[in-house]
C-alpha positions as CSV (number, residue, x, y, z in Angstrom):
1,M,156.4,0.8,55.1
2,N,156.4,1.1,51.8
3,K,157.8,4.1,49.8
4,W,154.4,6.1,49.8
5,M,153.6,5.6,53.1
6,K,157.4,6.8,54.3
7,W,156.7,9.8,51.7
8,S,153.6,10.6,53.3
9,S,154.9,10.8,56.6
10,I,157.6,12.7,55.8
11,M,155.7,15.5,54.1
12,M,153.0,15.6,56.3
13,S,155.4,15.8,59.9
14,A,157.6,18.0,58.3
15,S,154.2,20.6,57.2
16,L,152.6,20.6,60.6
17,L,153.1,23.7,61.8
18,I,152.3,25.8,58.5
19,G,149.8,28.8,59.3
20,G,150.9,32.2,61.1
21,A,153.6,34.7,60.4
22,N,156.0,33.0,63.0
23,A,155.3,29.3,61.5
24,V,157.8,26.6,60.4
25,Q,158.3,27.1,57.2
26,A,158.1,23.2,55.2
27,A,159.1,21.9,51.9
28,K,156.1,21.6,49.2
29,A,155.0,18.2,48.7
30,P,154.4,17.2,45.1
31,A,151.0,17.7,44.2
32,S,150.0,13.9,44.1
33,V,151.2,13.3,47.3
34,K,149.0,14.9,49.9
35,A,148.9,14.1,53.9
36,P,145.8,12.6,55.0
37,A,143.6,14.5,57.1
38,L,144.1,12.9,60.7
39,T,141.3,14.5,62.0
40,K,137.8,15.4,60.6
41,A,135.9,17.5,63.2
42,E,132.5,17.3,63.6
43,Q,132.5,20.5,65.2
44,M,135.3,23.5,65.5
45,V,134.8,26.6,67.3
46,Q,137.6,29.1,67.3
47,I,138.9,30.1,70.7
48,Q,140.3,33.5,72.2
49,L,143.5,32.6,74.1
50,I,145.0,34.5,76.5
51,F,148.4,34.1,78.3
52,N,149.5,35.6,81.7
53,D,146.5,38.1,80.6
54,N,148.0,38.6,77.3
55,K,145.7,38.3,74.6
56,L,147.4,36.3,71.7
57,Q,147.4,36.2,67.9
58,Q,147.2,32.4,67.7
59,K,143.6,30.9,67.8
60,G,142.7,27.8,69.7
61,L,139.9,25.5,68.9
62,L,136.8,23.6,70.2
63,V,137.4,20.1,68.8
64,N,134.1,17.5,69.5
65,G,134.3,19.2,73.2
66,R,138.3,19.2,73.9
67,T,139.9,22.7,74.0
68,M,142.9,22.6,71.8
69,V,146.0,24.7,71.6
70,P,148.3,24.8,68.7
71,I,152.1,24.1,69.7
72,T,153.2,27.4,68.0
73,V,152.0,28.6,71.2
74,L,154.0,26.6,73.3
75,R,156.9,27.3,71.2
76,D,156.5,31.4,70.6
77,V,154.6,32.3,73.6
78,M,155.5,30.2,76.3
79,S,158.9,29.7,75.2
80,L,159.5,26.0,75.2
81,P,161.7,24.7,72.5
82,V,160.6,22.9,69.3
83,S,162.5,20.4,67.7
84,Y,161.9,17.5,65.2
85,D,163.5,14.3,64.5
86,N,163.6,13.3,60.7
87,S,164.2,9.9,61.7
88,T,161.3,9.1,63.8
89,Y,158.9,11.8,62.4
90,T,158.8,13.3,66.0
91,Y,158.1,16.7,67.5
92,N,160.0,17.3,70.6
93,V,158.2,20.2,72.6
94,G,160.2,21.4,75.8
95,S,163.2,19.9,77.8
96,G,164.2,17.3,80.3
97,A,161.4,15.0,82.3
98,S,158.3,17.2,81.3
99,Q,159.4,16.9,77.4
100,L,156.1,16.5,75.1
101,N,156.7,13.8,72.2
102,L,154.6,14.0,69.3
103,D,154.8,11.3,67.0
104,T,153.5,11.7,63.7
105,S,152.1,9.3,60.9
106,E,149.4,9.3,58.5
107,Y,147.7,7.2,61.2
108,G,147.7,9.9,63.5
109,V,149.3,11.6,66.5
110,L,150.9,9.3,69.0
111,T,151.3,11.5,72.0
112,S,153.6,10.8,74.9
113,V,155.0,13.1,78.1
114,N,159.0,11.7,78.4
115,H,158.0,8.8,76.0
116,F,155.3,7.8,78.5
117,Y,152.5,7.2,76.0
118,M,149.3,9.1,77.4
119,G,147.0,7.4,75.3
120,S,147.3,4.8,77.8
121,I,145.5,6.7,80.0
122,S,142.9,8.8,78.2
123,A,142.2,9.3,74.3
124,D,141.3,12.9,75.4
125,Y,145.4,13.5,75.6
126,N,146.2,12.9,72.3
127,A,147.1,16.0,70.1
128,V,145.6,16.2,66.8
129,N,146.3,17.3,63.1
130,I,144.1,19.6,62.1
131,Q,144.2,21.3,58.0
132,G,148.5,20.9,58.6
133,R,148.9,22.4,62.0
134,L,149.6,20.4,65.2
135,Y,147.1,21.0,68.2
136,V,147.2,19.7,71.7
137,P,144.4,19.6,74.2
138,F,144.4,21.9,77.2
139,K,143.6,19.0,79.5
140,L,147.2,17.7,78.8
141,L,148.8,21.1,79.3
142,N,146.7,20.9,82.8
143,D,147.1,18.0,84.2
144,V,150.6,16.9,83.5
145,L,152.7,19.9,82.2
146,N,152.4,22.6,84.2
147,Y,149.9,24.9,83.0
148,K,146.3,26.2,84.5
149,G,143.5,27.8,83.0
150,E,139.8,28.7,82.8
151,Y,137.7,28.3,79.7
152,D,134.9,30.9,79.5
153,A,131.9,28.8,77.1
154,V,130.2,31.8,76.6
155,T,132.7,34.1,75.3
156,H,134.9,31.2,73.8
157,T,138.2,32.4,75.7
158,L,140.6,30.4,77.3
159,K,143.0,32.2,79.9
160,L,146.2,30.3,80.5
161,E,149.0,30.7,83.3
162,E,152.1,28.8,84.7
163,R,151.7,27.1,87.5
164,D,154.0,27.2,90.5
165,T,156.1,24.0,90.6
166,N,158.6,22.9,93.5
167,A,162.0,24.2,93.6
168,I,163.6,20.9,92.4
169,Q,164.1,19.7,88.7
170,V,163.7,16.0,87.3
171,M,166.4,14.1,85.9
172,N,166.3,11.0,83.8
173,G,168.6,8.3,85.4
174,T,169.1,5.2,82.7
175,L,169.8,1.7,83.2
176,S,170.4,-0.3,79.8
177,L,171.6,-3.6,78.7
178,K,171.9,-5.9,75.7
179,T,172.9,-9.2,75.3
180,K,171.7,-12.1,73.4
181,D,169.3,-13.0,75.6
182,L,168.1,-9.5,77.1
183,E,167.4,-5.6,76.1
184,T,167.1,-3.7,78.6
185,M,165.8,0.3,78.7
186,I,165.0,1.4,81.7
187,Q,164.2,5.1,82.9
188,Y,163.8,6.5,86.4
189,P,163.8,9.6,87.8
190,Q,166.3,11.2,89.9
191,I,165.6,14.7,91.4
192,T,168.2,17.6,92.1
193,G,167.9,21.3,93.5
194,L,166.1,19.7,97.0
195,A,167.5,21.7,99.8
196,D,167.3,18.9,102.6
197,T,170.0,16.4,100.8
198,Q,169.0,13.9,103.2
199,V,165.4,13.5,101.9
200,L,166.5,14.1,98.1
201,Q,169.1,10.9,98.9
202,Q,166.0,9.2,100.7
203,I,163.9,9.5,97.3
204,N,166.1,9.4,94.5
205,E,167.0,5.8,96.4
206,E,163.9,4.5,96.4
207,F,163.6,5.2,92.6
208,K,167.0,3.6,92.0
209,R,166.1,0.3,93.9
210,K,162.9,-0.2,92.0
211,A,164.8,0.4,88.6
212,D,167.5,-2.0,89.9
213,A,164.9,-4.5,90.9
214,F,163.3,-4.8,87.5
215,A,166.7,-4.8,85.9
216,A,167.6,-8.0,88.0
217,E,164.3,-9.4,87.4
218,G,164.9,-9.3,83.6
219,S,168.2,-10.9,84.3
220,E,167.1,-13.7,86.3
221,M,164.1,-14.4,83.8
222,S,166.0,-13.9,80.5
223,S,169.1,-16.4,82.0
224,H,166.0,-19.4,81.5
225,R,165.5,-18.0,77.9
226,D,165.1,-21.0,75.4
227,P,166.1,-19.7,72.1
228,E,163.9,-22.7,70.2
229,L,160.8,-21.6,71.8
230,V,161.3,-17.6,72.2
231,P,163.8,-17.0,69.1
232,F,164.2,-13.4,70.2
233,P,165.9,-11.7,73.4
234,Y,163.6,-10.8,76.2
235,S,162.9,-7.1,76.6
236,Y,162.3,-5.0,80.0
237,N,161.5,-1.6,79.6
238,T,160.3,1.6,81.8
239,N,159.2,4.9,81.2
240,Y,158.3,7.7,83.3
241,M,156.2,10.7,84.1
242,V,156.0,13.6,86.4
243,T,152.2,13.9,87.1
244,Y,152.1,16.3,89.9
245,N,155.3,18.6,90.7
246,Q,153.8,21.4,93.5
247,N,153.1,21.6,96.7
248,G,155.7,20.2,98.2
249,I,154.6,16.8,96.9
250,L,156.1,14.8,93.9
251,S,153.9,12.5,92.1
252,V,155.3,10.1,89.3
253,L,154.0,7.7,87.1
254,T,155.8,4.4,85.9
255,D,155.2,1.8,83.1
256,Q,157.2,-1.9,83.0
257,S,157.0,-3.3,79.7
258,T,158.1,-6.5,78.9
259,Y,158.5,-9.0,76.5
260,T,159.2,-13.0,77.5
261,G,157.6,-14.8,74.3
262,G,153.9,-14.0,75.1
263,E,151.6,-11.2,75.8
264,D,153.0,-9.5,78.7
265,P,151.0,-7.0,80.6
266,V,152.1,-3.3,81.3
267,Q,152.7,-3.3,85.0
268,R,152.0,0.3,85.9
269,E,153.0,1.9,89.5
270,A,152.1,5.0,91.1
271,M,154.6,6.7,93.6
272,T,153.9,10.1,95.8
273,F,156.5,11.2,98.0
274,S,156.5,14.4,100.5
275,L,159.4,16.5,99.8
276,K,159.2,17.9,103.0
277,D,160.1,14.3,105.0
278,G,160.5,12.1,102.0
279,R,158.0,9.6,102.7
280,P,155.5,7.7,100.1
281,L,151.8,9.3,101.0
282,S,148.9,7.2,101.2
283,L,145.2,8.5,100.4
284,S,144.6,9.2,104.0
285,D,148.0,11.5,103.9
286,L,145.7,13.9,101.3
287,L,142.0,13.1,102.5
288,P,141.8,13.8,106.3
289,Q,140.3,11.0,108.5
290,G,136.8,11.8,110.0
291,S,136.1,14.0,106.7
292,G,134.2,11.4,105.1
293,A,136.3,12.2,101.8
294,E,137.3,8.8,101.2
295,E,133.7,7.3,101.6
296,K,132.8,9.9,99.0
297,L,135.4,9.0,97.1
298,Y,134.6,5.5,96.6
299,Q,131.0,6.4,96.1
300,I,131.6,8.4,93.1
301,L,134.1,5.7,91.8
302,A,131.6,3.2,91.9
303,Q,129.1,5.2,90.1
304,R,131.9,6.2,87.1
305,M,132.9,2.3,87.0
306,K,129.4,1.5,86.5
307,K,128.9,4.2,84.2
308,D,131.8,3.1,82.1
309,G,130.4,-0.3,81.8
310,S,133.4,-1.6,84.2
311,T,132.5,-5.1,85.1
312,M,135.2,-5.3,88.0
313,S,133.8,-5.2,91.4
314,L,135.3,-1.8,93.4
315,E,134.9,-3.6,97.0
316,N,136.7,-7.0,96.1
317,N,139.6,-4.8,94.1
318,R,140.1,-2.0,96.8
319,S,143.3,-3.5,97.4
320,S,144.4,-2.8,93.6
321,L,143.4,0.2,93.8
322,Q,146.3,2.7,93.2
323,F,146.4,6.7,93.0
324,Y,148.6,9.3,91.9
325,V,148.4,13.0,92.0
326,S,147.8,15.6,89.0
327,G,146.1,19.0,87.9
328,A,143.1,17.6,87.3
329,G,143.1,15.9,91.3
330,L,143.4,12.0,92.4
331,N,143.6,9.5,89.5
332,F,142.9,5.9,90.3
333,Y,143.2,2.5,88.2
334,F,143.8,-1.2,89.4
335,G,147.1,-2.7,89.3
336,N,146.2,-5.6,88.3
337,T,146.0,-4.9,84.7
338,G,145.9,-8.0,81.9
339,P,147.8,-8.4,78.6
340,E,145.5,-5.8,76.8
341,S,146.2,-3.1,78.9
342,F,149.0,-1.3,76.8
343,A,146.4,-1.5,73.6
344,K,143.4,-0.9,75.1
345,G,144.9,1.4,78.0
346,I,144.1,1.1,81.4
347,R,141.2,2.3,82.8
348,T,142.0,5.9,84.6
349,Y,139.5,7.6,86.8
350,T,140.2,11.4,87.7
351,V,138.1,12.9,90.7
352,G,138.8,16.7,91.6
353,F,139.6,17.9,95.4
354,R,136.8,19.9,94.9
355,E,134.6,17.1,94.7
356,L,135.6,15.6,97.8
357,L,136.8,18.6,100.0
358,P,135.4,21.6,101.3
359,A,136.2,24.9,99.2
360,D,138.5,26.3,101.4
361,A,140.2,23.1,102.3
362,D,144.0,22.4,101.3
363,P,144.9,18.8,100.8
364,F,148.7,20.1,100.6
365,A,148.9,22.4,103.6
366,A,150.7,19.7,105.4
367,F,153.6,19.4,103.0
368,K,153.9,23.4,101.9
């Protein structure tokens, strides 16, 4: 990175929260150095924000169809801690496994949750810099950050409130190793606070088992590294995100990335557990058999894949279809991704429960 680019990144990152009475005060950049505009919105409409029935002074924005919330609302109203890392130009919002990471640069804002890159799922999750302030999409808050809301397009009002979550905490477990042949940084979830300690141990052991297996694979593969063919150490890394922690179930999405000398694909794995008995849940656990919901689901997926321009056959690849639960509903992707999966993202299709079940049906009734 040249000096101008580095200085530009520092000045832009330091000033992203400017605006409003409670904004973070930033140092002024020289007049000759101006942070590039990362977003040139075709349409921006101001939105009235309401949190827990209280009307807020801070305003949201409707940006090209996306409802955006300033991160000052997360800090000042939702009481989430906000810190800034000068070494990486990163804002960290919140804490623990639900921490939001906003990596800022002159190229844009990379948005992650617990360092799981959200852009690999959908560009609609990306935060934006608008006139020197950071905004995050309501879609991100709703889908994975335990907030819900309702937008009124007539009055341009977004009502927000916290979701009720399970009485557990999710902590990061870590396996790390650095040798001449292998570098690993593997994060995996570990839960605390569950009253049934046997179920807690069962779920934690499954998360740990998968992490250990991935680390063992790295050790085995790197033992055959030829330094003349692959001059750099192999790397095995894992990041995860909690996508749903409500109604007696826990859903987690994990990305495993490797480097073994070539273009290695990202391996994504979804795991959903019942906190009542610790068993992994299948799609049939959430969609009652005989209700016609699964048949309707596959029709919807086929239609959306066709509209998306996908050349993959749903019928021929149904066995590789994986799902996870989020605040938006059921989310589906194919596990057999190629080397381009990280750069282009893994196509994900979201189907709400209300599209599949009657309005009075509760897909989580058996797990509460």
